[in-house]
Structure formats: C-alpha cells, structure tokens
N, C-alpha and C positions, 0 to 999 in steps of 0.2 A: 504493500500499499505507500505511506509515505516514506519518504528519505528519513531514515532515522540517524539522530545525531547523540553519539555515545561520547564522545570527548569532550563535549561540554558540560555534561553532567560529572566527569571525573573532575575537571575545573572547578564546578560548582560546589562539591563536596569539600573543597578545601575551604568553604565559607562557613563559619559557624555561627547561627544567629544571634546568641545570648553575648557575640564580642563586638557586635558591631552598633550598638546603640539605638536601641529599637525605641527606647523612650521618645527619642526624637520625633517620631511619627514618619508620616509620609510628607515629603516637601512638594511631591508633584499634585496633590489634589487639596491643597491649602484653601482653596475656595471653592465653595459648592454652588455649582451653575446648573441650569437647565439645559443640558446640551445632550445630543443623542449618544449613546453607548460606543456606537461604531466610529464616532470623531473622536471619542475621549481614547478608546482601544488602538486607533490607528495611531496615535501620538506617543502610545507606551511602545507599541512596534517599532516606532522610528528610534526612539531612544534605546531599547533592550532587544532589537531583534535577535541577537545572537543567543540570549539568556534562555534557559529552561522555563517554558511556560507550563507544560504539564510534563508529569513524571510517572510512567507505568509501572507498577510493583519494583520500585527503586531501581530500575535499569534501561527502560524504553524511554527516551527523550524526546520531545518536540519542544522546538523553540517557537519565540513569539513571530518570527518572520514563517517558520513552516505552516504555523496556525492559519495565521493570517490568509498564506496562499491557498492553504486547503480550503480555507471558506470562501475564499474567491471561486475557486475550481467549483466548489459546491452551488454556489451562486448561479455561475455560468449554466451549468448544468440543469439547473431547476428552471431558469428561463429557456432554455432549449427545449424543454419539455411542457412548455405552456405556463410555467408558474408565472404570475402577475404580481404587481405590487396590491399589497393589502389582501392577497388572498391568504388562504390558511394551509400550511403544510404540516403534516404528521411526522414525529420523530419517533420511531419505534425501534430503539436500539438499547444494548444493554450498555450501563454507564461506562464511558471510556473518552480518550481524546476524541475519537471519531463523532462521539455523541455531540462534543463540545463545537467540533468544527462544523457539525451539521447545524446546530443552533446559531453561530454567527453568520453561516452560510445563507440561511434563511433570511437573517436581517439584512445581508449584505445585497440580496434581490428585491428588498423593500417588502418581502411578505413576514407573515407571523407564524408562530409554531405552536403546536399542542404535543405534550410528551404522551405517549401510549406505551405503557410497559408491555414487551413482547411474552410477557409469562401471563398476562390476564387471560381468563377464559375467552374465548372467539366470538360469543354472543356480545361480551361486554366491549371488546375490542369495535365489534362492528358498529354498536350503539354507539360509541363516541366518534367513531369516524363518521358516520351520518349527522349526528348533532353537530359535530365541529364544521361540517361541509369542507373538510381538509380536500384539496384537490390533487394532493400528491403524499406519497408516504416513502420516509427515507428510511429503509430496514436493510438488513443483512444482506439480502438478493441483490440490492442495486447500490448499495454502499461505496464500493470501490470505483464503480462508474461514474458515481458522485465526486469523490474526492480526488481521483485522478483524473478527472475530466481535463481534456487538452483545450476546452473552450478558450474563446478569449476574453480575459478579464479586464482588459485596460478600458473599457466602456462602461464598466461597473460605477454607478454613482448613488448614493445614497438617496432612494426614491419614498422612503417612509418620513411622515412628519412626527413630531412629540406626541400629539393626540392620536396617533394610529395605535391600533393592536400592536402589541410586541408578542405577547404569549397569551395562551388560553391555559388554564388550570381548572380541572375537576374537582369540585369537593362533594361531600356527601350531602345528598337532599333529603327531605322528609316524606316525600312522595315516591320513593323508589327510584326516582329519576336524578342521577348526579346532575349537580348545577357548574355548568361552564363559566368561569369567571374570566371576564375580556381585561386584560391589564394593558394598560398603554406604556409609551416609552417615557412619558413625561417625566416620572419621578425617580426613574431607576437610577441614574448618576447622581442626583442629590442624595438620595438613600443610601448609595453605595460610597459616596465620599465620606459621609459621616460615620459609616460603620468603619471605614478604613482607619480613619483617625482614632475612633475609640480602641480598637484593638491594636493600633499602633503597627501597622503593616508598612513595608515598603520593599524595594527591589530585591534584598536579600532575604526576604521572610520566605518559609515554607509552611503552606496550608494542607491539612490533611481532608480529604473530602469524603466525608462519611454518609453524607445523606442521600436519599435515593431522588433520582430525577424527576419523578412524578411529583414531588413536594417542592412548592414554591421557593422554599428556602435554600434550594439548592441553587438559584441564581444568585444569592448572596454569596453563596461559597464560591462560584465561578467567577462573579463579579469582582468580589473584593480581592481575589489574587491576580485576575486578567488586568485589572485598573490601577494597579499598585506596581506592577512588574514582578510580583512575587512567582513562586513556583508551586503548583496545585499538584499534590501528590495522590494517585488514586492507587488502592490496594486492593486487588480481587481475591485476596487471601482473607478479607475482613466480611465478606458478604457472600451470601449464595441466593441465587433467583432474584438479584436486585434487592434483596434485604439484608441489612446489618445483622451478622450473626456472630460478630467476634466477642471472644471472651475478654474479661478484664486484663489477664496477662498478655493476651496475643496483642490488644490495642497498646497496652504500654510499650511492649517490644517494639513495634512499629512506630512509635513516637520518637523512641530513644534510636533505633537503627537508621531512621530517616532524617534525623535532626529536625523533628519538626518544631517551628515555633508557635504556631496557630492552629487551634481546631475548633470547629462549630461541633459542640457535644449534645446529644439528647441528655435532658437530665436524668433520664432513668437510666443511662449507663453511667454518667458522670457519679451517681450515687454509688455505684459499684467499684469505682476506682479510688485507690490510697494516694493522696497528694504526695505523701512521704515518698512515693516511689517514680514519681513523675521525672523525666529527663530534665536535665539543667538548661536544654535549649527551648522547652516549653513556656513561653511567655505569657502566652493571652487563650482565653477560651471563652466561647460565645455559647449561652445557652438561650433556649426559648422554645415555644411552643406550647410548653404545659408547666404546671408549677412545680420548682424545685423546692425539697424540703431545706428549710432555715438552716438547719445544722450542716448539710452538705454545702450550701451556698457559704457559711461562715469558714467552714474547713477549707475550701478551695481558694476562698479570696485573701485568705493567708499567704497562700502559696504561689497565686498567678493573677494577672489582671485578669479578673472575671467579671464579663457583661453579659446581663440578663436583657433579653430584646422580647419586645411585645408588637403584635401586629398580625391582622387578619391578612387573608389572600386578598380580599376585596380593598386593602389599602396598601399596595404594593410591598408586600413581604413583612416591611419593619416601619411601624409609625413611631415608636418611643424606645429607650433603653435607658438601662442603670449601670453604674460602675459600682459592684457591689462591695460592700463593706465587711470585712471580716468581725466588725465588733457590734455595729447597730442593725444588722440585717436580721430581723426576726418576724417578718412580715412579707406577703408576694408583691412586693412592688413590680409597678410595669414601667416605672421610670417617666421621665419628662418627654413631652411631643418633641419630634425633630423639628428642624427649621422646616416651614413649609408645611407643618401639620398643626392641626387644631383642635382640642379635646373639648367636649360640652358634656355634661353630666345631667340627664333629666333628672329634675327634682323630684317626681313623684314614683320613680320607678328605679333609680339610681342606675340606669342603663347608660354606657358609654357611647357617645356619638362622636365619629370621627370626621373630621372635613380637610379640605385642602388640596394641593396638586398630586397627593398620594392617591385619590380616589381612583377606582376601577371604572373603566366606561360602563361596565354592568354585566348582566347575565345573558349568555348566547341564548337566543330563541326564547327568553322568559320576559317579556316588557312588564308583564303583572308583577312578578317578582322583584324585577329591578325598581319598578316605582314603589313598591313596599320596603324594599329595604334602603334605597337611597333616597333620601327625602331632604325637602327644604326648611331650614329654620332661619327666620328673620333674613330670607332671601340668599342665604349660602346652603351649598349641598352638603349633606352630611350622609356619613353609613351608620345604620343602625348594627352594632355588634354583636348584641345579645348578651353582652359581658356585663355584670354588675359592679361598679367601681364606686369608691369613696375618695375624696381628699383628705388627707389628715391635717394636723394642725402644722405640720412641716412642708405643706404643700406638695408632698407626694401622693401618687396615684395608686390606690390599694386595690386588687384585684378581690372581690367577693364572691364568686360563683356566676351561674349563667340564670338568665331569665328563662330558658328553655330547657330542653333535655339533652342538647349536645354536649359530648365528652371527648375528651382527647387522649390517644394512647399513643405514646413514643413522639408526640408532637402533630399526628394526624387526626384532622377533625372527622367525627363519626357522628352521624345522625342514626340513633336507635331505630327511629320510624322507617328508616330506608330498610333496614334489615327486617324489620317486623313486616311491611309490604310485601317483601319478597316471599318470606316463609307463608305470609296469608294467602299466597296464589297457589299454594298445594293444597290439593282437594280434602287431604287429610286433615288440616290444621285450622282449627276453629278461633283461636285466640293465641297471641305470641307477645312476649314483652322481652325484652333487650335489657340487660342491667350490666352495670361496670362491678366487677368483683376484684378486689385487691387481695392477693395471697403470695405470701413470701417474697415480697419484693416486686412482684409479677402483676401486672394490670391485664385482666382477661373479661372478655365478653361473654356473658351467661344469657343462653336463650330458656325461657320458661314457655312451654307449649302445651295447649289443651288440644288433644286430637281426637277425632272421631273413631272409635273402636279399637281394638289391639292389634291393628295392621302393622307389624313391627318393620317388614321389609319397605314399606313405603315410609315410614317415619325415618329408618335408617338413610334412605334415599334423601330425605329432606335435610336431615342433619350432614349430609356430606355436602 
C-alpha cells in the first residue's frame, strides 16, 4: 500500500517526551480561530512533513507528508467515482492509518463521512447506509485503489465551508432507530486548539489512540495529534473487533514501550490502573464520556496532568473541561465552557442547555426531533442535553444525573428504550425492561423479559 518510512521512527525514538518541556504547551495553536481543519493541517504538514504522523504497533510509520498525499489520492479517487461536495461517504474499515487517510481524503474532496464498523450485523450496516444516504463506501475491497490512486491531486481545492457537514455520528435512539447527528466543520479547530493547550501537546508528543472510530471522541484523539505535529500511536494488540480489550498490564506496558506522553483513557479503564506504575514519559491524561469516581480522579491528578472533559455529540465532541485537582476534586464537575460555548441551566428542571458555535446542524432525516432538541431561548439556539446540572458557590458546573433514562457505558450513549423496542419486536416477548447493573467494577446491561409460554428456543434466539 503506502511507502513506509522506518528510518524516521528510529530517529523519533531518540526524543523522550518528558525531557523537552511539555509544560510550554503548543506554540503553533496559541490562538483559537474558526478555520477549516484541512487549512490548519496543511500548515502542520508544511512544517513537519517528515515527522511521524501515525505509528502502527510501534514499527510501521507514516509521515505527515505521506498522510497528506494518501488523503489526496483518496480524494481524487472519490471524485473520479462521482463523489461531489457535500455528499456523504461511509468509512467501513478497522481502525488504522488508512482509516485516518480516508477521513482526510473525504474532507479533501469536500464531502462528509460516516463511520460504520465492519463488525456490525449486516442489517444494521444496511440501515445506516440507507439513512445516511452515503453515495460511496470505502472498505477493505477498494481501500488500496483509493489510497494508491494515481489520479491528479493538483486540482484539489477545499470545497466545503465551515457551515457544511463534516461527519455524521449515529447515537442510540429511544424508538429503535439510531439518531444520526450531523456535525459541522465550524467548531472543530477551536475545540481542538483548546484541548491541545489543555493537555500540553506539541510536535514531540506521543498520543495513544484507544477509542473506537465509531465514537465521536475519536475525532478529538486524531485531531489533537495531527494539529499539533505529534505522533499518533495505534496498537492492534490492545483491541479485538474494534473494541478495547487491553488488560491494565498490557496498557501500562504499551505506554512505557512507546514512550507515550498523552492518552485519552475511558474512566472505567483508568480506575483499574495504578498511577505508581505509570511510565515517566506519561504527562497528560484526558477522561470523559462518563463520571469517574472522585478517588480515582484525585489519585491520578497527583501523578499527571488530568483533564476531565464533557460534551454531547450534538455539541462537537467537547464543550467544557476541568483540570482536575488532587486535593479538592470530590464531585463530578463538567468544567467551564470552552471559548465559543454558552451554558444555560433551566431553573425549573435543572437541565443544561448548550449554545454557541459548537452546535450540530441537527439530526439526519429527523426534522421533528431536531426542532425538539435544538430550541431557541431569547433568540439564541441551544441544545437540550438531558443532563441535570447545578452551579455551586465556586461557580463550577456539577453533574447531577439525567432527566431521562439514557445511560453511558465506557463513554457510549445507550438508550434502554432502543433495546427494549427491538426485544418487543419478537413475537414471544410481551414486556421488556433494560437496566444498568454494576458488578465487581463492571457495567452490565440486564434485560428483564415477560414472555408468552415456555418456548425456550424462541427465547434463546431473542437473547442472542
């Protein structure tokens, strides 16, 4: 496929992140601006073209220039196959450097992308492809043709605007139909700039990419690395079938072996790690997606720069963050709003409403739901988060639970009603209830069913 550069990795390994002054932060992104991701990324490519952009399993390296060229080839190939500006392209690949090249390639031809995990059941894939109206799918069968395309890339120009759709992320829905959130380009760079400064990344940083590509926070992991000139490390040994399966010791070993300086880690996994065993190179950790136990936060905040982030998919990944204190963190804070974000708490319900440039365009093919969740208050557009929040005497925003039944497991949003509606489609099921059960540090979904008759074979089919 690509031409692989290994000598750069050997040179890169001579740099040790904790010896180059990460506390100075990143000077390239000192100003938060509303520009296109590709505009900022191109400037990084011009400055750090020979630096490693992506490192797979510690040995296969792709430089920034190679990544940019692969994205250009993909864009030219997509255009030759009829993909036009503002159309939707599905990316159905395992997490890899090629996945990231495909993402950038879709943007380079002015289109938007939707991630579709190849391990999903075929009927689910078909549903997402139909609802997203994807005009093309980049998958294993045509990947090499796309990235190795010899099409003319000299004529490629940025054809999408900040108001256009950047990507489509499907989240769980209460009716059995997943909701496709259309997120624009406008707030991507401002949000990423502020995250880069918070976790203090620069061109010598090394970021470990743990999250699944179907989760919108993956854009944060990719973007913070690529817009700071850092190296993004992908490790196939830590996951199976696009799911993180690493044991604590496996993860600690990779962090040490790769000299990782920054990682976005699910709170449920962080709770299983001992900060006393962390490698010296690890300087910053970002957590979010679910509440992290206060004792875990305090323990890790004493060892690293720990950032807790908050934000629904409908608000461009991250709308606020807190730098965690090892002394005073005793409640689930969601942090202060980012520049360009406005928080408003409804007095009667305590529901948090979010406004500003971060707001998504809306829900794909669901105008009624868009109007219900994206409302206007005093002439300003806000998103109803469904999160109950209060502001304490210190001016901090404190999470207090949900106004509905939505739950989160390892950062993934789950609507119990969606699962219940699918169960109720089975002829033998009369009633269904889904609840979250915590057992020995694990979060499990448990289904309670009322069925007609002792038809165990049919019931077994439902449970599968």
